[in-house]
C-alpha positions in Angstrom: -20.7 -2.6 3.7 -21.1 -6.3 4.3 -20.4 -7.6 7.8 -20.6 -11.0 9.5 -19.2 -13.0 12.3 -16.9 -16.0 11.8 -18.5 -19.4 12.0 -18.0 -22.8 10.6 -21.0 -22.4 8.2 -19.8 -19.0 6.9 -16.3 -20.4 6.2 -17.7 -23.2 4.1 -19.6 -20.6 2.0 -16.9 -18.0 1.6 -15.9 -19.0 -2.0 -19.5 -18.8 -3.2 -20.2 -15.6 -1.3 -17.0 -14.0 -2.7 -18.2 -14.5 -6.3 -21.6 -13.1 -5.3 -20.0 -10.0 -3.7 -17.9 -9.4 -6.8 -21.0 -9.3 -9.0 -22.8 -7.1 -6.5 -19.8 -4.7 -6.4 -19.9 -4.2 -2.7 -17.5 -1.6 -1.4 -16.2 -3.2 1.8 -16.4 -6.6 3.6 -15.8 -6.8 7.3 -15.3 -10.2 8.9 -15.3 -10.1 12.7 -14.6 -12.6 15.5 -17.3 -13.1 18.1 -16.7 -11.8 21.6 -17.4 -15.3 23.0 -16.4 -18.6 21.5 -19.7 -20.4 20.5 -19.9 -21.8 16.9 -16.5 -20.6 15.7 -13.9 -23.3 15.1 -10.2 -22.8 16.0 -8.4 -20.2 13.9 -6.1 -22.8 12.3 -9.3 -24.3 10.6 -10.5 -20.8 9.6 -7.3 -19.2 8.1 -7.2 -21.3 4.9 -10.6 -20.0 4.0 -9.6 -16.4 4.9 -6.5 -16.6 2.7 -8.6 -17.8 -0.2 -11.1 -15.0 0.4 -8.2 -12.5 0.2 -7.7 -13.5 -3.4 -10.8 -11.3 -4.1 -9.3 -8.1 -2.7 -9.0 -6.6 -6.2 -12.9 -6.4 -6.2 -13.7 -5.1 -2.8 -12.0 -4.2 0.5 -11.6 -7.1 3.0 -11.0 -6.4 6.7 -10.6 -8.9 9.5 -12.0 -7.3 12.6 -10.5 -8.3 16.0 -8.7 -11.3 14.5 -5.5 -11.9 16.6 -2.4 -10.9 14.7 -0.5 -14.0 15.4 -2.9 -16.4 13.7 -2.5 -14.7 10.3 0.6 -14.8 8.1 2.8 -11.7 8.0 1.6 -10.6 4.5 -2.1 -10.7 5.6 -1.9 -8.8 8.9 -2.4 -5.5 7.1 -6.1 -6.6 6.7 -6.6 -6.7 10.5 -8.6 -3.9 12.2 -9.4 -3.8 15.8 -11.7 -2.2 18.4 -9.7 -0.3 21.0 -12.2 -1.2 23.7 -12.4 -4.9 22.9 -11.2 -7.0 25.8 -10.5 -10.5 24.5 -8.4 -13.2 26.1 -4.6 -12.9 26.2 -1.9 -14.9 27.8 1.2 -13.6 29.7 3.2 -14.5 26.6 1.2 -12.0 24.6 3.1 -9.2 26.4 6.2 -10.1 24.4 4.3 -9.5 21.1 4.9 -6.4 19.0 1.2 -6.1 18.5 0.2 -6.5 22.2 -1.3 -3.0 22.6 -3.2 -3.2 19.3 -4.4 -6.8 19.4 -8.0 -7.4 20.5 -7.0 -10.9 21.8 -8.9 -14.2 21.4 -12.7 -14.6 22.0 -13.6 -15.3 25.6 -13.6 -19.0 26.3 -11.2 -19.8 23.4 -8.4 -21.2 25.5 -10.7 -23.3 27.6 -12.3 -24.9 24.5 -9.1 -25.1 22.4 -5.4 -25.2 23.2 -3.1 -22.2 23.8 -0.7 -23.4 21.0 -1.9 -20.8 18.5 -0.5 -18.0 20.6 2.8 -17.1 18.9 4.1 -13.7 20.1 5.5 -11.7 17.2 8.9 -10.2 18.0 9.8 -6.6 17.1 12.6 -7.6 14.8 13.4 -6.9 11.1 12.3 -9.7 8.8 15.7 -9.5 7.2 19.0 -7.6 7.0 20.4 -6.7 3.6 24.2 -6.5 3.5 25.8 -4.5 0.6 28.8 -6.8 0.7 30.4 -5.5 -2.5 30.4 -1.8 -3.6 31.8 -2.7 -7.1 29.5 -3.6 -10.0 30.2 -4.8 -13.5 27.0 -3.0 -14.8 26.3 0.7 -14.9 22.5 0.8 -14.7 20.8 4.2 -15.3 18.6 4.1 -12.1 20.8 2.1 -9.7 20.0 2.8 -6.0 23.7 3.0 -5.2 23.9 6.2 -7.1 21.7 8.0 -4.6 23.5 6.4 -1.6 27.1 5.2 -1.1 28.1 5.5 -4.8 27.0 9.1 -5.3 30.5 10.0 -6.4 32.1 6.7 -7.3 32.5 3.1 -6.0 36.0 3.5 -4.7 35.1 1.9 -1.4 37.0 -1.0 0.2 34.9 -4.1 0.5 34.2 -5.7 3.8 36.7 -8.4 4.8 35.4 -12.0 5.1 35.9 -11.9 8.9 34.0 -8.6 9.3 31.0 -10.0 7.3 31.0 -13.1 9.5 30.9 -10.8 12.6 27.9 -9.0 11.1 26.2 -12.4 10.4 26.9 -13.5 14.0 25.1 -10.4 15.3 22.1 -11.0 13.1 21.8 -14.6 14.2 22.2 -13.7 17.9 19.4 -11.1 17.5 17.0 -13.7 16.2 16.7 -12.2 12.7 16.0 -15.0 10.2 17.0 -13.8 6.8 20.3 -12.4 5.4 20.3 -10.9 1.9 23.6 -10.4 0.0 23.4 -7.5 -2.3 25.7 -4.7 -3.6 27.0 -3.6 -6.1 27.3 -7.1 -7.5 27.9 -9.6 -4.7 29.0 -12.3 -7.1 32.2 -10.3 -7.7 33.4 -11.5 -4.2 35.6 -14.6 -4.2 34.3 -15.5 -0.8 30.6 -15.2 -1.6 29.9 -19.0 -1.4 31.8 -19.2 1.9 29.7 -16.4 3.3 26.5 -18.0 2.1 27.4 -21.3 3.7 28.2 -19.5 6.9 24.7 -18.0 7.0 23.1 -21.4 6.2 25.1 -23.1 9.0 23.6 -20.5 11.4 20.2 -21.9 10.4 19.2 -18.7 8.5 17.7 -18.1 5.1 20.0 -16.8 2.4 18.8 -14.4 -0.3 20.8 -13.0 -3.1 20.4 -9.9 -5.4 22.4 -10.2 -8.5 22.4 -8.9 -12.1 22.9 -12.5 -13.2 25.9 -11.8 -15.5 28.3 -14.0 -13.5 26.0 -17.0 -13.1 27.1 -19.8 -15.3 26.6 -23.6 -15.0 29.4 -24.0 -12.5 28.2 -21.1 -10.3 24.6 -22.1 -10.4 25.6 -25.6 -9.2 27.5 -24.1 -6.3 24.5 -22.0 -5.3 22.3 -25.1 -5.1 21.4 -25.8 -1.5 23.0 -22.6 -0.1 20.7 -19.9 -1.5 17.0 -19.9 -0.9 15.8 -16.8 -2.9 17.4 -15.0 -5.8 16.3 -11.6 -7.3 17.5 -10.5 -10.8 16.6 -7.2 -12.5 15.2 -7.3 -16.0 14.3 -3.8 -17.3 13.1 -4.5 -20.8 12.0 -7.5 -22.9 13.9 -6.0 -25.8 17.7 -6.9 -25.9 18.8 -3.6 -27.3 17.0 -1.5 -24.6 18.2 -3.7 -21.8 21.7 -3.1 -23.1 21.2 0.7 -23.1 19.9 0.6 -19.5 22.7 -1.5 -18.2 25.5 -0.1 -20.4 26.4 -3.7 -21.3 26.3 -5.8 -24.5 23.6 -8.4 -24.7 22.8 -8.5 -20.9 19.3 -9.9 -21.5 20.4 -13.2 -22.9 22.8 -13.5 -19.9 19.9 -12.9 -17.5 17.6 -15.4 -19.2 20.4 -18.0 -19.0 20.9 -17.2 -15.3 17.2 -17.7 -14.5 17.1 -21.0 -16.3 20.3 -22.3 -14.6 19.1 -21.3 -11.2 15.8 -23.1 -11.5 17.6 -26.1 -13.1 19.7 -26.3 -10.0 16.6 -26.2 -7.8 16.9 -22.7 -6.3 13.5 -22.6 -4.4 12.5 -19.0 -5.4 13.7 -17.1 -8.4 12.3 -13.6 -8.8 12.6 -10.9 -11.4 12.3 -7.2 -10.6 11.5 -4.4 -13.1 11.3 -0.7 -12.8 7.9 0.5 -14.0 9.0 3.1 -16.5 6.3 4.6 -18.6 7.3 2.6 -21.6 7.2 -0.6 -19.6 3.7 0.2 -18.3 2.4 0.9 -21.8 3.8 -2.5 -23.0 3.1 -4.4 -19.8 1.2 -7.2 -21.5 4.1 -8.0 -23.8 6.5 -7.7 -20.9 4.4 -10.1 -18.8 4.2 -12.7 -21.7 8.0 -12.6 -21.9 8.6 -12.8 -18.1 6.3 -15.7 -17.6 7.8 -17.6 -20.5 10.7 -18.0 -18.1 10.8 -20.3 -15.1 10.1 -17.3 -12.8 8.4 -17.7 -9.4 7.5 -14.0 -8.8 7.6 -10.8 -10.8 7.8 -7.6 -8.9 7.6 -4.0 -10.3 9.1 -0.9 -8.7 7.8 2.6 -8.7 10.8 4.7 -10.1 12.8 6.3 -7.3 13.8 10.0 -7.8 17.4 11.0 -7.5 18.6 12.1 -10.9 16.6 15.2 -11.7 13.3 13.3 -11.8 14.0 11.7 -15.2 12.4 8.5 -14.0 9.2 10.0 -12.6 5.8 8.6 -13.4 2.4 10.3 -13.0 -0.9 9.2 -11.3 -2.2 8.4 -14.8 0.7 6.0 -15.3 0.0 4.4 -11.9 -3.7 3.9 -12.6 -2.9 2.3 -15.9 -0.2 0.1 -14.2 -2.6 -1.1 -11.5 -5.4 -1.9 -13.9 -3.1 -3.9 -16.1 -1.6 -5.8 -13.2 -5.0 -6.9 -12.0 -5.9 -8.2 -15.5 -2.5 -10.0 -15.8 -2.9 -11.6 -12.3 -6.3 -12.9 -13.2 -5.3 -14.1 -16.7 -1.9 -15.6 -15.9 -2.6 -16.8 -12.3 0.9 -15.7 -11.5 2.5 -13.8 -8.6 3.0 -10.2 -9.8 2.9 -7.1 -7.7 4.3 -3.6 -7.0 7.0 -4.2 -4.5 8.0 -0.7 -3.2 6.2 2.2 -1.6 3.4 3.8 -3.6 0.5 5.8 -2.0 -2.7 3.9 -2.6 -4.5 7.1 -3.2 -2.5 7.7 -6.3 -5.1 5.4 -7.8 -8.8 6.3 -8.2 -9.8 3.1 -6.4 -7.6 2.6 -3.3 -8.6 -1.1 -3.0 -7.2 -1.8 -6.5 -3.9 -0.4 -5.3 -4.1 -2.6 -2.2 -4.7 -5.8 -4.3 -1.5 -5.6 -6.3 0.8 -3.7 -4.0 3.0 -4.6 -1.0 2.6 -1.0 0.1 5.5 0.5 2.0 6.0 -2.5 4.3 9.4 -3.3 2.9 10.6 0.4 2.5 11.8 3.1 4.8 12.9 0.8 7.6 9.4 -0.6 8.4 10.4 -4.3 8.2 14.1 -4.5 7.3 17.3 -2.5 7.2 20.5 -2.3 5.1 24.2 -2.5 6.0 26.1 -0.1 3.9 29.7 -0.5 2.5 30.7 2.6 4.5 30.2 0.6 7.7 26.9 2.0 8.8 23.3 0.9 8.8 20.5 2.7 7.0 16.7 2.1 6.9 16.6 1.3 3.2 18.9 1.2 0.1 18.4 4.8 -0.8 17.3 6.3 2.5 20.8 7.5 3.3 20.6 8.0 7.1 23.1 6.3 9.5 21.3 4.6 12.3 24.2 2.7 13.9 26.9 0.0 14.0 26.6 -3.0 11.7 27.7 -5.2 14.5 24.8 -4.1 16.8 21.6 -4.8 14.8 19.2 -4.5 17.7 20.5 -1.1 18.6 20.1 0.0 15.0 16.5 -1.4 14.8 15.6 0.4 18.0 17.1 3.7 16.9 14.6 6.6 17.5 14.3 7.3 13.8 13.3 3.7 13.1 10.8 3.7 16.0 9.1 6.8 14.7 9.0 5.3 11.2 7.5 2.0 12.4 5.0 3.8 14.6 3.8 5.9 11.6 4.8 9.1 13.4 6.0 10.6 10.0 2.6 10.2 8.3 0.6 13.3 7.3 -2.4 13.8 9.5 -4.8 13.0 6.6 -3.2 9.6 6.2 -3.8 8.6 9.9 -7.6 8.4 9.2 -7.1 6.0 6.3 -7.8 2.3 6.8 -5.0 1.4 4.5 -2.4 3.2 6.6 -0.8 0.1 8.1 0.1 -1.2 4.6 0.3 2.0 2.4 2.0 4.0 5.2 1.6 7.2 3.3 3.6 5.9 0.4 7.3 6.6 0.3 8.7 8.7 3.2 11.9 9.0 1.2 10.0 10.5 -1.8 8.1 12.8 0.6 11.4 14.1 2.0 13.0 14.4 -1.4 10.2 16.5 -2.7 9.4 18.6 0.3 12.4 18.3 2.6 10.1 16.9 5.2 9.3 13.3 6.2 5.8 14.4 7.3 4.8 15.7 3.9 2.7 13.9 1.4 4.3 11.5 -1.1 4.3 13.4 -4.5 1.9 10.9 -6.0 -0.6 11.0 -3.1 -4.0 12.4 -3.5 -6.0 11.8 -0.3 -9.7 11.3 -0.8 -12.8 10.2 1.0 -14.0 6.7 -0.1 -17.7 6.0 -0.7 -19.1 2.5 -0.5 -22.0 0.6 -1.9 -23.9 -0.9 1.1 -25.5 -4.4 1.0 -26.7 -6.9 3.6 -25.7 -10.5 3.9 
């Protein structure tokens, strides 16, 4: 293990050191803040170097020891570890932070030397609420999440009225939640979808859209300009015939390609593509990547197949190891944003750090960071985690439901997972899959294989 304290000199050398550590194949790097502020500059000067260093996480573990949670971006906080006995400086405002009890605070003397402006309490709120505004869909995809949730039998559910969706949005805005995602079914089937998007934007919130892309033509794309911030489209094959078989539609791939190009032409800030990592897709991932990145796509995310139809979409640990190795090579070669977006136990892969480098872990599954409003007028932790946690018009009550609290506090993790340093990101993989396989949220994810990690030790 390599360990050092943050200082101005070390930050200047991080890029060079990272290359050296890659060659030396160190197992774990630990960067810690000093107990007292001496040579260390303010965190705002340091974090750009730390973010750059995190680009090397495919090669060795990187941990930020006793770094205050609020100085790091949300998608980097999973790298923070802390000493329970460390008594750093905190302000009264810190008591309002979700991480108050975990955070080690700032080095002693920090606020005297620098300002207090970097203290930004992190609220215990979902990062977004996803509203399944339309139960109908003009596609019939083989592995649609709806089929293991509200559409188990059919889609014969009445859509929310415009006024009811606006009431939901009012509640979200009042709660301080910043992102609303419109999903379905196919949300573009709603005649009032543009009105609803504008309503969200007028509240000062971010608008995201999940769509199959089939209804996005030049006129629609032009209407979306300025009122949608982030669009996600599914592409399940780079071969037109297979995409048609998966979606039960004729030539859907050309429609999706057209939609991606139109959205970027009309300056939609972020256009993402999502793909289920079926075994065939993993085997042909290089060809798939070449196709995806020939399009004006900002991000490509892959999903571990979710069980629900007799396990027909299951993949094995061998498949996962191959997927991770290929993703690391694609990221390095293409320099593009590509990752596994849903819950996958890191120990499904021989090298847990490799999993960490290309995976979002379970952060966005199982109710850890967001929740879904269902067409049946109840709220659930995730698309396919079919548990009613409350009233759509009372988002904070839903977020604070006992089930959600236990999930966020990792109370459903197997005991073996609690000793893993990746637990705050991996979170034991999918609690949904653990329950589906074992009828117990505390069970291991079916792909998990807990192991003890050995490290090569080196000195700085």
